[in-house]
Legacy VTK file of the C-alpha trace (Angstrom):
# vtk DataFile Version 3.0
C-alpha trace
ASCII
DATASET POLYDATA
POINTS 297 float
0.000 0.000 0.000
1.492 3.360 -0.949
0.405 6.930 -1.357
2.138 9.004 -4.019
2.204 12.724 -4.728
4.313 14.552 -7.313
4.797 18.297 -7.144
6.716 20.364 -9.695
7.327 24.055 -9.124
8.943 26.647 -11.337
11.184 28.331 -8.847
12.548 31.143 -11.039
10.531 32.852 -13.711
12.819 34.490 -16.306
12.485 38.313 -16.148
12.436 40.234 -19.404
15.984 41.278 -20.271
16.918 44.577 -21.870
17.094 44.468 -25.612
20.399 43.220 -26.866
21.305 41.330 -23.635
21.535 37.484 -23.607
18.890 35.943 -21.304
20.142 34.225 -18.119
19.734 30.413 -18.146
16.484 29.306 -16.507
16.714 27.456 -13.160
15.082 23.989 -13.442
11.860 23.804 -11.449
11.754 21.890 -8.150
10.119 18.494 -8.492
9.028 16.555 -5.390
7.746 12.982 -5.117
6.007 12.080 -1.866
4.879 8.545 -1.033
4.434 5.974 1.717
5.574 2.350 1.590
4.362 -0.546 3.661
3.442 -2.468 5.552
6.396 -4.804 5.058
5.610 -7.700 5.163
2.334 -7.129 3.355
0.318 -9.470 5.593
-0.049 -7.978 9.057
-0.430 -10.294 12.060
-1.223 -9.440 15.656
1.842 -9.099 17.904
4.123 -9.272 14.849
6.176 -6.134 13.974
6.253 -4.602 10.500
7.760 -1.467 8.899
6.061 1.540 7.303
7.834 4.434 5.529
7.252 8.018 4.510
9.557 8.825 1.581
10.208 12.286 0.085
12.352 12.535 -3.070
13.116 15.775 -4.831
14.935 16.843 -7.961
16.604 20.202 -8.736
17.115 21.125 -5.122
19.710 20.445 -2.445
19.541 19.524 1.222
18.140 22.962 2.049
14.710 21.635 1.006
14.847 19.860 4.412
11.644 17.764 4.607
10.368 17.089 8.125
7.317 15.262 9.494
5.155 18.146 10.591
2.146 16.057 11.616
2.884 12.501 12.662
0.152 9.936 11.954
-2.139 8.824 14.759
-1.693 5.071 15.145
-4.692 3.040 16.317
-4.176 -0.538 17.542
-0.495 -0.073 16.707
2.445 0.342 19.035
5.485 2.309 17.841
8.575 0.202 18.484
11.039 2.526 16.785
11.604 5.524 14.490
14.535 6.342 12.220
15.391 8.919 9.517
17.681 8.461 6.522
18.902 11.132 4.080
20.495 10.010 0.832
21.453 11.356 -2.628
21.602 9.536 -5.964
20.907 9.612 -9.651
18.103 8.314 -11.840
17.650 8.687 -15.591
20.499 11.171 -15.860
19.067 13.380 -13.106
20.323 13.887 -9.586
17.980 13.636 -6.631
17.901 13.837 -2.858
15.711 11.606 -0.744
14.650 11.546 2.877
13.009 8.537 4.464
11.094 8.390 7.745
10.826 4.767 8.900
8.458 3.480 11.598
8.560 0.027 13.175
5.044 -0.828 14.311
3.378 -3.764 16.070
-0.373 -4.514 16.006
-1.686 -5.120 19.512
-4.624 -7.344 18.496
-6.344 -8.781 15.449
-9.041 -6.813 13.646
-8.293 -3.401 12.167
-5.392 -0.998 12.636
-5.273 2.592 11.388
-2.338 4.696 10.272
-3.713 8.237 10.369
-3.155 11.078 7.916
0.292 12.678 8.004
1.863 15.896 6.791
5.451 16.675 5.802
6.804 20.209 5.596
9.667 21.349 3.370
11.368 24.616 2.439
10.423 25.798 -1.028
12.768 28.411 -2.516
11.010 31.675 -3.414
11.578 33.892 -6.463
13.711 36.284 -4.421
15.847 33.456 -3.000
14.096 33.413 0.379
12.603 30.060 1.355
8.995 29.525 2.323
7.405 26.587 4.104
5.187 24.276 2.113
3.380 21.043 3.007
2.724 17.624 1.572
-0.029 15.418 2.997
-1.121 11.817 2.699
-4.451 10.283 3.702
-4.988 7.644 6.375
-4.560 3.892 5.861
-6.659 1.045 7.306
-4.940 -2.318 7.775
-6.540 -5.723 8.257
-4.743 -7.439 11.153
-4.759 -11.237 11.002
-4.619 -13.489 14.098
-1.292 -13.935 15.794
0.653 -16.875 14.282
1.209 -19.813 16.603
4.476 -19.684 18.513
5.767 -22.247 20.998
7.635 -19.481 22.809
4.456 -17.466 23.308
2.440 -20.560 24.201
4.929 -21.698 26.840
5.248 -18.168 28.173
1.484 -17.863 28.605
1.358 -21.304 30.188
4.041 -20.342 32.687
1.937 -17.384 33.816
-1.309 -19.353 34.137
-1.598 -21.431 37.356
-4.327 -23.669 35.917
-2.268 -24.278 32.805
0.734 -25.015 35.003
-1.218 -27.670 36.903
-2.479 -29.159 33.645
1.001 -29.123 32.159
2.432 -30.905 35.198
-0.342 -33.514 35.024
0.331 -34.101 31.324
4.062 -34.359 31.990
3.555 -36.905 34.765
1.148 -38.892 32.624
3.694 -38.908 29.813
6.401 -40.143 32.176
4.130 -42.917 33.483
3.177 -44.039 29.983
6.830 -44.006 28.924
7.852 -46.115 31.914
4.995 -48.554 31.254
6.032 -49.015 27.625
9.666 -49.395 28.660
8.824 -52.066 31.228
6.523 -53.791 28.759
9.246 -53.865 26.116
11.702 -55.380 28.574
9.199 -58.100 29.433
8.638 -58.864 25.764
12.386 -59.001 25.180
12.796 -61.462 28.032
10.045 -63.639 26.553
11.491 -63.767 23.066
15.095 -64.315 24.137
16.152 -67.964 23.699
16.843 -69.923 26.846
20.468 -70.063 27.809
22.096 -73.358 26.953
22.048 -75.669 29.969
24.971 -77.729 31.191
24.547 -81.277 29.784
25.776 -82.715 33.068
23.136 -80.813 35.032
20.457 -81.848 32.550
21.418 -85.487 33.088
21.171 -84.959 36.860
17.646 -83.529 36.491
16.561 -86.370 34.217
17.941 -88.905 36.709
15.682 -87.525 39.439
12.679 -88.066 37.196
13.512 -91.772 36.761
14.056 -92.151 40.520
10.534 -90.842 41.124
9.237 -93.323 38.554
11.067 -96.152 40.339
13.476 -96.988 37.501
16.670 -97.302 39.547
18.746 -98.671 36.667
18.189 -95.605 34.541
18.601 -93.437 37.609
22.096 -94.804 38.199
23.089 -94.718 34.503
22.095 -91.050 34.186
24.047 -90.131 37.324
27.072 -91.873 35.839
26.519 -90.020 32.559
26.359 -86.678 34.380
29.623 -87.382 36.240
31.373 -88.530 33.049
30.347 -85.403 31.129
31.571 -83.142 33.934
34.919 -84.948 34.320
35.628 -84.929 30.564
35.184 -81.135 30.552
37.582 -80.670 33.477
40.038 -83.418 32.421
40.022 -83.626 28.610
43.405 -85.362 28.681
41.843 -88.596 30.066
40.249 -90.837 27.450
37.803 -93.643 28.018
34.747 -94.274 30.134
34.107 -93.384 33.735
36.324 -96.219 34.997
39.307 -94.632 33.221
39.207 -91.769 35.724
39.578 -94.034 38.771
42.951 -93.505 40.399
43.864 -90.590 38.069
42.197 -87.730 39.913
43.717 -85.703 42.704
42.310 -85.907 46.190
39.681 -85.402 47.460
38.051 -85.698 44.022
39.606 -89.152 43.485
38.155 -90.491 46.761
34.682 -89.134 45.948
34.775 -90.787 42.513
35.844 -94.140 44.022
32.948 -94.082 46.497
30.509 -93.097 43.754
31.594 -95.923 41.446
31.393 -98.516 44.255
27.906 -97.365 45.279
26.695 -97.487 41.678
27.973 -101.079 41.289
26.261 -102.210 44.472
22.925 -100.665 43.462
23.012 -102.004 39.901
23.831 -105.576 40.934
22.206 -105.770 44.356
19.589 -108.545 44.595
17.314 -106.331 46.702
15.842 -102.870 46.197
18.285 -100.154 47.350
17.259 -98.016 50.281
16.430 -94.330 49.885
19.610 -93.537 51.820
21.687 -95.355 49.232
19.957 -93.494 46.389
20.486 -90.179 48.170
24.135 -91.024 48.838
25.053 -91.661 45.204
23.118 -88.524 44.151
25.105 -86.423 46.616
28.391 -87.958 45.456
27.420 -87.228 41.832
26.682 -83.606 42.704
30.104 -83.196 44.310
31.762 -84.498 41.127
29.580 -82.486 38.698
29.777 -79.190 40.620
32.863 -79.298 42.850
33.370 -76.352 45.216
LINES 1 298
297 0 1 2 3 4 5 6 7 8 9 10 11 12 13 14 15 16 17 18 19 20 21 22 23 24 25 26 27 28 29 30 31 32 33 34 35 36 37 38 39 40 41 42 43 44 45 46 47 48 49 50 51 52 53 54 55 56 57 58 59 60 61 62 63 64 65 66 67 68 69 70 71 72 73 74 75 76 77 78 79 80 81 82 83 84 85 86 87 88 89 90 91 92 93 94 95 96 97 98 99 100 101 102 103 104 105 106 107 108 109 110 111 112 113 114 115 116 117 118 119 120 121 122 123 124 125 126 127 128 129 130 131 132 133 134 135 136 137 138 139 140 141 142 143 144 145 146 147 148 149 150 151 152 153 154 155 156 157 158 159 160 161 162 163 164 165 166 167 168 169 170 171 172 173 174 175 176 177 178 179 180 181 182 183 184 185 186 187 188 189 190 191 192 193 194 195 196 197 198 199 200 201 202 203 204 205 206 207 208 209 210 211 212 213 214 215 216 217 218 219 220 221 222 223 224 225 226 227 228 229 230 231 232 233 234 235 236 237 238 239 240 241 242 243 244 245 246 247 248 249 250 251 252 253 254 255 256 257 258 259 260 261 262 263 264 265 266 267 268 269 270 271 272 273 274 275 276 277 278 279 280 281 282 283 284 285 286 287 288 289 290 291 292 293 294 295 296
């Protein structure tokens, strides 16, 4: 949105010269362009600053033209955050010009409408006799449509921090989020434990467990054979240099392991070839001896 005004003035009218005298060169007339620029950005949002400018450019005159804001606009629903003035000189189309810019940084306070009122700029216009006289340039008011404030996490969190009810709600949401996170974490750990394969068991210990099952079933022969198997597996792991069956280890182990093995082998022979059913004490005794050989302290 911009307002534009162009004023050209013939500053020096050529007086009639006496006959026979060359006329003095005419002074180019003063030319003034007056406009406003903005808002920048074009879309105006509540609580979001923008810039608006009053620009005066003139040709055929120097800095003595001296434009100044004589009547500043009345701003409605707008807060002035800053003002600045810039004076510059340049060239355009082979002509030299001077330009003065009055910049305003504004911020709408709420959505709806905002008004930039009419403004007036004064300047010094050279007179025919060389004395300057004050002249004025005016621009009409501007109505802006202010859109809602764009969402901002910073603003949202700032408002929340100042609202006790929002604080309580925020704390409740945070705690709920922590609880849900912990629940999912615990649940995932449980699922992981379920899907992980069982650790490989010691074959010797598996044979010991299986032997107990046959003892309960009353199959003492298998009970004894599985205890012997468990002891053999354990001894081969600890003494890989000894080849052969369980009897090959007799007399080749250090004490007290050698004495435990001798007792175990004798008990097993008695139970396997005894004409009568072994007592529970005998069955317990060979189990305990087997445990000492499978898992020595």
